[in-house]
C-alpha positions in Angstrom: 168.8 99.3 128.1 167.1 101.7 125.9 164.8 103.8 125.9 161.1 101.7 124.9 160.5 101.5 121.0 157.2 100.5 119.3 157.3 97.7 116.7 155.8 99.2 114.3 155.2 96.2 112.3 152.8 95.0 115.2 151.3 98.7 115.7 149.9 99.5 112.0 148.2 95.9 111.5 146.6 97.0 114.8 146.4 100.3 113.9 144.2 99.1 110.0 142.2 96.8 112.1 140.8 99.4 115.0 140.7 101.9 112.1 138.6 98.8 109.6 136.6 97.3 113.0 135.9 100.7 113.8 134.0 101.7 110.1 132.2 98.6 110.4 131.1 99.0 113.1 129.4 102.5 112.1 128.1 101.0 108.7 126.9 97.7 110.8 122.7 98.5 110.0 123.6 98.7 106.3 126.2 96.1 106.3 124.9 93.7 108.2 120.9 93.5 106.2 119.7 91.1 105.3 121.5 90.9 101.5 123.4 88.4 99.7 126.6 89.8 101.4 125.2 89.9 104.9 128.2 86.5 105.5 130.7 87.9 104.3 130.9 90.8 105.8 130.2 88.7 109.5 133.0 86.6 108.5 135.6 90.2 107.3 134.5 91.3 111.0 135.4 88.3 112.3 139.0 87.8 110.8 139.8 91.9 112.0 138.5 91.1 115.7 141.0 87.5 115.2 143.5 89.4 114.6 143.5 92.5 115.8 143.5 90.4 119.4 146.1 88.4 117.7 148.9 91.4 116.8 147.0 93.3 119.5 148.8 90.6 122.7 151.5 90.4 120.8 152.6 94.0 120.4 151.5 94.6 124.2 154.4 91.6 124.5 156.9 93.0 123.4 156.4 96.4 125.1 155.9 94.8 128.4 159.4 92.9 127.3 160.7 95.7 127.2 159.4 97.6 129.8 160.3 94.3 132.0 163.7 94.6 131.1 164.9 98.2 131.6 163.4 97.9 135.5 167.1 96.5 135.3 169.1 99.2 134.2 169.6 100.3 137.3 172.3 103.6 136.3 170.3 104.4 133.1 173.3 104.1 130.8 171.8 101.2 128.8 174.1 98.6 130.1 173.9 95.5 132.0 176.7 95.3 134.3 177.1 93.9 138.0 174.5 94.3 139.8 172.5 94.6 138.0 172.8 90.9 136.1 170.3 88.8 137.9 168.8 85.9 137.1 165.9 88.0 137.0 167.2 90.1 134.2 168.9 87.4 133.0 165.3 85.6 132.5 163.9 89.4 131.6 166.3 89.3 128.7 165.9 86.3 127.0 162.2 87.2 127.0 162.4 90.3 125.0 165.3 89.0 122.9 164.1 85.6 122.0 160.6 86.9 120.1 160.5 85.2 117.3 157.3 84.3 117.5 155.8 88.6 118.3 157.8 89.1 115.3 156.3 86.6 113.1 152.8 87.1 114.1 151.6 90.2 111.7 151.7 86.9 108.9 150.6 83.9 111.6 147.6 86.4 112.4 146.2 87.2 108.6 146.1 83.0 108.4 144.9 81.9 111.2 141.7 84.4 110.8 141.3 83.6 107.7 141.1 80.0 108.2 138.0 81.9 111.3 136.6 83.6 109.2 136.6 81.4 105.9 135.4 78.8 108.1 132.9 81.2 109.5 131.8 81.4 106.5 131.4 78.8 105.1 129.0 77.5 108.3 127.0 81.2 108.2 125.9 80.3 103.7 124.9 76.4 104.8 122.9 77.5 107.7 121.5 80.3 105.9 120.7 77.5 102.4 119.7 75.1 104.7 116.4 77.9 106.2 116.2 78.9 102.8 115.3 74.7 101.8 113.6 74.7 104.7 111.1 77.7 104.3 110.6 76.1 100.7 109.8 72.9 101.6 107.4 74.6 103.7 105.3 76.7 101.3 105.4 73.9 99.3 103.5 71.8 101.9 100.6 74.3 102.1 
């Protein structure tokens, strides 16, 4: 088999997510303070955390599948022949080539992370509104 290649369509989104999460972490006191955009930043953080989890996991699975398949190339010629072809090698090759889910994870990760972040944003805004109404109602009773 060949040397392990990095799946750039998965690594680049992972690196971008890590960089954005790092920036958010460095500026967390100002971003997550009391303000109108507090829940926006919280949901954006949740989005990038879930996106990194999905795409990073797919990146790891892809690299592991390549490594696992390379173990069966005993003479390191890049081809499987003779005693290199075993049921385990065929299973490893099937795991490597059946990679539609891994290859499209950067797109499905956007969708699922966006849905989760949208729910976090909506629930956060609703709880903020309920707390605001409750404190306003308590002030009126005094």
